[in-house]
Structure formats: structure tokens, C-alpha cells
N, C-alpha and C positions, 0 to 999 in steps of 0.2 A: 414714849414720845407723845402719844395721844392720851390725854386724861379725860375720862368720861365723867363730867360734872353733872350736877342736877339740871343746870340750864341747858346742857347739851341734850340730855335725855328728853326734856320736856319741849324742846323747840325743834320741830321737824326741819325748818329751813336751815337753821344753824347746823343741825346734824347732817343734812345733805351736803352743805358747803364743805364741812370738815372732812367728810368721807371722800369727796372729790379731791381735796388737797392730799389726803392720805394716798389715794390711788395714784395721783401724779407723782408723789414722792417715791412710792414703790416702783413705778415705771422707771424713774430716773435712777433709782438704786440698782435695778436690774440692768439698765443700760450701762452703768459703770462697771458692773461685773462682766458684761459681755465685752466691753472695751478692753478690760484688763486681760481677759483670756483669749481674745481674738487671735486666731492663727495658732493657738496652742491648745488644742482640744484635750490633750492629756493632762493639762493643768486647770481644766474648767473647775474642778472641785476646789482647787487651791484658792480661788477667788470668789467662791460662791457666797461667802458671808461679807466680803469686802471690808474686813476690819484689819487694821494694821497697828503695829506698836509704835508708830511714829507718823508724822505727816507724809503723805505721798501726793503726787500731782492730782490723782483722781478725787482725793478727799479734801485737799487743801491747795487748790490751784492759786490762791492768793499768796502762798508761801513757797510752793515747789513748782518750778516750771516744767514743761514737758521735757522728758529726757534727763531730768535732774534727780539725784538721790538725796541730796541735801540742798538747802537754799543756796542758789548760785553755783553749785558744783554738779557738773554732769556725771552720770554714771561711768562714762568712758574714762574720765579723768581718774576716778578712784581705781578702776581696773588697771590703768596704766601705772599708777603708784605701786600696786602690788608687784607688777612685773619688774619695775625698776628696782625695788627693794631686793627681790629674789636674785636678780642678776648682780646687783652690787655685793650682796653677801657671798654669792658663789665665787665671783671674781676676786674678792678680797681673800677668801680662804685659799683659792688656788694660787694666788700670788705668795701667800705666806707659807704654804706647804708644798707647792709644786704638784699637787694632785687634784683631780676633779672627781667629785662624788655627789651623792644626793644630799639635799639640805631640806630641813623641815623647820618652819618658823611657827611658833605658837604664841599668839597675842591675845590675852584675855581682856574682856571689858572691865568696866568698873562694876561694883556691886552697890546695892542700896545701902545708905547709911542712915542711922536713926539717932534722933536727939533724945528720945525717951521711948518708953514702951509703945510700940505700934505707931509712933509719930516720926515719919521720915523727914530727912532734909530734902531739899530740892535736888533731884538727881542730876549729876553732871558726868557725862561719859568720859572715860579714859581717852585722852586726845590722840594717842598713838593708834589705839583701836579704831576710833572714829575716822581718823585720817585714811586708814587702809580698808575699812569695811563700809563706811557710810551708815552704820547701824547705831541707833540711839538706845537700844535696849540693854538692860543690865543682865548679868549672868550669862554672857555669851562668849564664844571663843572663835577666833579666826585662825585657821591652820593653812599656811602657805607652803607649797612644796615645789622644788625644782630638781630635775635629775641632771646627769652628766651630759645629756643631749639637749639641754635647755628647754625641756618640756615643763610647763608650769601648770599648777593646779591650785585652786582655792576652794576651801571647804569652810562653811560657816556653821557653827554649832549654836543653836538657839533654843530657847524654852519652847516646849510644845504648846499648842493651843490647850486651854484649860478653862472651861466655862465658869467654874466656881472662882478661880483666881482672878479671871478677867472681870467678873462681876464686881469684885472688890477693888482691884488695882488698875483696871483698864485693859484694853485689848493688847494682844500679842500678835506679831506678824505670823509666827508659826513656821514650821518646817517647810510646808508645801509652797508657800508664797515667797519664801526668802530668796530662792534662786533668782527669780525675776526682779524682785525689789532691789536686791543688793548686787546683782550681777556676778554671782559666784558660780563655780562649776557644780557644786553640790552643797546641799544643806541637810543637816542631820540634827537629831535630838541631842541637846547638850549632855544628856545622861549617857550617851554612847561614846563620849570622847575617849575614855580610857581604852575601850575595846578597839576603837579606830586606830589609836596610836600603836597599840600592840599588834594589830593585824596589818596595817598599811604603813604607818609611819616608819617603822624600823625593820621593814622587810629587807632593806639593804643593810648589810652588817656594818658598813662604814659610814652610815648616814650621820650627818652633823645636825645636832639639835640646837636651835636658837630659842632661848626663853629667858626672860628676866624675872626671876622669882622675887627679887627685892622690890620690883615696881608693881607687883601683882596684888590686887585686892582679893582675888579668888584663891584662897588657900587650898581649897579642894583640888584645883587645877595644879597648883604647885606640887601637891602630894602625888597626883597622878603622874606628872612628868617625872618626878623623882623615882617613882616605882617602875616606870617603863623604860627609862633611858639607859642606854648602854655606855653613857659617858658619866664620869664622876661629877662633872660640873658643866651644865649647858652654857652655851655662849650667849650673853645678852645681845639682842639685836637693837637695843634702844638707841645707841649712838648713830647707827646707820639710818634708822628711821628719822632721827632728828636732823641728820644731814640732808635728807630729802625735804623735810619740813622747813628747813632754814631758808631755802630759796622758794619764794611763792610763785605760783602760776598767775596768769592774767586774771583768772576767776578769783583767786584768793586775794590778789591785790585790790580788786574791785570791792570785795567784802571788807578788807582792811580800810579802804577809803570810806565805806559806809559807816562802820562802827566808829571811826574817828570823827566823822561828820556829826553823827548823833550826839556823841559825848561833847564835842566842841560847842554845839548849839545849846545843849543842856546846861553846860557850865556857864555860858553867857547869861542864860536866863536865871541861873542860881545866883550869879553875881548881882544881877539887876534887882533881884528880890531880897537882897540882904540889907540889914539895917542895924544900928546900935541896939543892943539888947536881944538880938536874935540868938537862939540857942544853937550850938553846934549840931545838936540832934535834928533840929528843923532844917538846917542846911543839908544834912545827910538825906532827910526825907525828900527835900526838893529835887536834888540831883537824881535821886533814884526815880522819882516820879517823872521828871522831864525826859529821862532816857527811855523809860518804858513806854510812855505814850507816843514816842517817836519811833517805836518798833524794836527796841532792844529787848532781849530776853530778861536780863537782870544786870546788876552791877558786876563788874569783872572781879572785884575784890572788895574787902571792907575798906571804905574810903577813909582817908585821913582828913578830918575836918578840925582844924586847929586854930583857935583864936589866940591872939597875943603870944605870950611866952610858951604856950603849948606847942607852937610851931617849931620850937627848938628841939622837940622830941621827934625824931625822924619818922618813926612808925607809931605815932600817937593815934590810937583808934578808939579811945574812950568816948570821945564825941559827946560829952555831957556838961560842958561849961557854957556859960553865957558870954557872948562876945561883946566887950564893952566899947563905949565910944572912944574913938581915937586909935583903936587896935587894928592891926592887920589880920586878915583871915587867910589861911593857907588851905586849899582844897586839892587833894590828890585823889582823883576818881577816874574811872573808865567804865565802859560797859561791854557786855558780850552781845554780839549780834550774830546769831545763827552760827556759833562756833568760833568766832573771831573777835579778838579783844582790843580795846583801846586803853591808853594809860596817859593821863594828862594831869599836870599840876599847874595851878595858877595861884597867885598871891595878890590880894587886893585890900584896900582900906575899906572897912565895913561902912564908913560914913560916905564913901564915894570920892574922897579927896585925900591924896597922899600928903602927909606932913613933910616938912623939909628934910628931916633926917631919914624918914622912910623913903622919900624920893631919891635921895643920894644913894642909899644902899640898893634900891630897886634898879636904878639906872645902871649901876655897876654890874649887877647880875644880868640884866637884860643885854648889856653890851657883850658880856662874856658869852652868853648863850647864842647871840647872833653870830659871833665870830666862830664859835664851835660848829654851828650849822654850815658856815662857809668852809670849814676845814674838812668836812666829810669827803672822802675819796681823794683828798689833797694831802700835801705834806702836813704831818701832825694829826691826820685823821683818816689814815688808810685802814686802821684797825680800831676797834673800840678801846683797846688798852692804850694805843697811841693818843686817842682822843682824851682819855682820862689824864694822861701826863700833860697834855696841852691845857686842859681845864685848870689843873693845879697851877701851872705857870701863869695863866692869864688871871686867875683869881688873885694870885699873889701880887702880880703887877698892879692891878687896879685897886686892891685894898691898900697897897703901899702908897698909892697916890692920894688916898683919903686918910692916910696916917693910922690905919689899923694894923699895919705890919711895919716893923722898923725899917727905915731906909737903908740901914747897913747890910741887910740881907740881900742875897742875890742867888741866882741859879737854883741848885737843889735845896739849899737852906730856905729860900723864899717859898719854893713849892711845898716843902714840909710844913712851913708855917701856914700856908694856905689850906693844907689838908686838915688842919685843926678846925678851920671854919667850914669845911665841906668834907666830912669823913666817909663819904660813900662814892661808889663808882658813878661815872657820868652817864653810863648807857647800859642797856641790856637788849637782847633780841626780843621781838614782840611778834605774836601770831595767834595761834589757837589758845595758848596760855599766855599769861601776862609776862612772867619771866620765862620766856619761851626757849626751847631747846637748850636747857642748862648744861648739857654735856658738851656743847660746842664751845671751843675756846673763843675768848674775846680777843685773841691775838691773831686771828686769821684776817686776810684782806677782805674788805667789804666788796660785794659784787651785786649786780643788778638782781632785783627780786627780794633782797633782804629788807626787813623792816626793823628799825631800832628806835630807841628813845634817845633824846638829848636833854639831860636834866641836871644842870648845875644848881647848887644851892649855897646859901650862906646862913649859918646858924650861930647865934651869939647868945650864950647863956646869960640870964639875968645876974648870975654870980661872977661873970667875967669882969673883974675890976681893972683889966688891962686896956679896956676900950672906953671911950667916953660914955657917960651915963645915958645919953639919948639913943644909943644903939643897943643897949643891953636888953635882953629878953626879946630879941627879934629873930624870927626864922622866916626865910624866903626860899622858894624853889620855883623854877620855871621849867616846865617839861613839855616837849613836843614829840610827836611820833613821825618818823621820817621813812619814806620809801626810797631805797637806793635804785637809781635808774642808769641806763647806759650812758656812755660818753661822760662819765664823772658828774652826772647831774643828780639832783635829788628832788623829791617832792615832799613838802611838809604837809602831811595828811591832816594835821590839826590846825591848819592856818586860819580857819574860821573862828577859832577861840581867841578872844581879845587878850592881848598881852602888852601892847604899847601903853604908856601912861595915859595918853590922850584917849585911846580906844576904851580903856577900862573906865576912866572917869566919865567918858561919854555915855556909857551904859546907864549911869545913874541919872542922867539928864533927860532920858527918854520918857 
């Protein structure tokens, strides 16, 4: 931290000033250690070096509030999630079998992934593990246990402190500090996982093991579980975890609001700074930059930046074409803000003014999207699958009015014709992952605390000779993120992102 340069050595006044600063820094560093270990003399050594594998309040007060384990998430909330999962699994098993027994849940973290030799991708934690542990470190395992008397225990297996490894890859929280940082009952070296499972996990002969090998990055853990289990096939806990994640807490809703706000404002700025001749790649760079400077960690997924007829390819991510004069630009992008994601799509004229044919199609789609938002928790929108059926019906109706679907069609036939113009679902759940909780049916009733997208689209191939030439090669989508609230109310979390024709065109006149 302190580099002894030639000017430092030759300038006594400068040397004195820097040494005073160093002394103050050391005093603050010691004070932090004392604060961490206050009231816990047995753990004094655990915090002696005050280095952690992720931000904590003492080192990153601008990110982590007092009492929080993750930005915006208090430690007590994560601890409560563990208990809720254990009781849900135990109760489900008792209902299915009529017996009560011990349960052990093994949840692995993600591992580091590499794009080439020694060159890692940016690490992103397994979201089920993060939701239940609060731990951002790779190669870790959370073991949760509950017995027939409802006694719960949490054990976190983490990498031990290692000076050489930490010199190269950054600090680790280590075993001694993990109990306090993550609020678990016990923390152990990850290398002792198999011994622990053998000695403690299966002391009860009828213990039920919950582990999802298919979802695990840590193949060593899968082999350990297979070696020690007394079951032919462990039960995956993933759907139960996703059921908890589906309904957000007040803290999670606040984080969802923030990630949506950041992405909304970033997309507005990206629209405002587009022009004929801009490359899709530059648009990608702009939205990435604007989200990051506003506090996002990174984009939530590879964005779709599609000019002209590229927008008729729903998952177009080449993003390497020039957007020409008179073309529409479709941008599907969102960001991740401290573990929570947004997902927005906007379509706009790169010149700042819609042509007449573009305006006709866009107004149709905007009307459909507004009506779908109004359907949520109402007839035709009580589930996401119902909302999809409603979308097909409404797109069919309005495309029929502008003569893109034959007037002779009605009912199911008209909806099928509309599906050819929008062959994707209208919604998915949103949260820690973009396509969040994928094991949860889209045919369950929406309830307060859920967050979902509403994203109708219209895609007309340039080779579709059944429509007038002025509409060919046009792709549009409008996507907002919505929080389901009590009393059949909703909150559009992405409301700050311009989507009305006047609002979009107004961005270009600023």
C-alpha cells in the first residue's frame, strides 16, 4: 500500500507526512478488527487480519449496511430463509409419507469458470446458494439439517485461508470468520465435507438427503454425496427453494425496484444517444456503460441490439451491424444490481421519428401491452399462461383491424394466426435470475411479491409476402417489469423507461 519512492526517501517532510498517514490507517484497521470481534473474545483471531472474500459493512460501508450480509439484505432474513426451507421440505415429506425423520440439504456454490488458460470469466454465484447463504465465494457448500423435533442446524463449508492463493486471487473469508459473517451455526473447511456427511449427516439411518446433482457445478461434491448417501437417488430441493424465491420480501422488492430504475434510465440515455449510422455494438457499449456508472454490477444477460430486420430474430445477439437511416432499433437489455436483475425491451426509430407504417405497428403493440398490464390479477391475467392466451387474442384482434390478419378468422383461429407474429410467451418470472424460478409453473395464480415481465412483440419477416411491403422486415417488442401487489394492484418497476411515442420522440429533442 505504501511505495517507498526516491522522492519519499529524500524528502523528510514528505516522509513524515506519509508515515503519519500510515499510522492513522493502521489505527483505523485495528479499530475495525476490534469492532468485528467485540464481545466475542474467542473469535479475536478470526478477525485479526480483517480480510474477507466479499464486501462486508466494515470494509465496504458504501455497499453493505450495518447488519446486512448482502447489499439490502439483512443477515436475519437469510437465516429465516434457511429455516423456512427446512420446515417446508420436512412438512412436504411428512405429508407424502406419513413419517417424520431427519433431513439433510446440501447446496453447493458455483465454481470459477475459465474462458482460456488461467483467464476466468467474471464469477457469478449460484443463486440458490446465494439466497440461502449470503456467501459470494466459489467452491463452498451449505449443509442444512432438521430433525424430527424441528431442531435446525446450518453448516457452511468454505475454502480455508491460504496466503499464496489469496495473493493471486484475492482474500477469502476463511473458516473462523464465516460463522459471524454468514450467520451459520458452524463453519468448516470444505475439504472436510465428506467426513462430515459420513459422521454427522447420516447418523440417523432414515435421514432424507436433498441434493440436486444436475444443477451442481461442483462435481467433487456430487461424487461425495453419491458415495455417502444411503439413498439410491437424493431428492432435489431446487423446486422448494424456487418456491421461496418466487415471492419477494420487502427488501428484495426494493432491490428489484433499484435494478429496474437503473436499467430504465440507462435505456433512455441509450435511446437519446442513438443516430443513423450507429453500430449495434456501440449501442451495446452505451447501455452497458450507463448501467455500470449508475451502480449496476454488470448487464444481466447478453443484450439484443437489433437494427432493422435483425429485430425479427428474437434472440439476435450478434450486435455487429450498422443501423441505417429510417430503421427501427430494438434493444432488450437489463442489469444486475447486487444480485437482482432487470429485463427491459424498447423499440424506437434511430432517427428519432416514427414513419407512418412504423407508428401504426408500434401503436398496435403499445395498446396490446397496456391492456395486458391492466389484465394482471384480473380476468385473463390471473396466471402468466392466461396472460399469454390474452396476448394472442389481443394481437389477433388489432392486427385484423390493420388488415394483417384475414377478417374471416375469429376465436382460436385468429389467436393461432397472431402466434405467427409473436411466437414467444408474454411473460416470465424475474428476480435473482432473469428467467427466474424456471421450475415454477406459469399456470399458478399471481400473488403479492411476485415480479414478472410483460413483453408482447410483433415480428414480420422481410420474406413475408402476405403483408404489405411497408411492414416487412419489422420487429418490435415492448417489455416492462411488474411487481404484483396486494388488492389486485401492480407496480410497473420500469415505468421511467420511455415507451409512448411522444416520450420516445421527445428524448431526441432534448
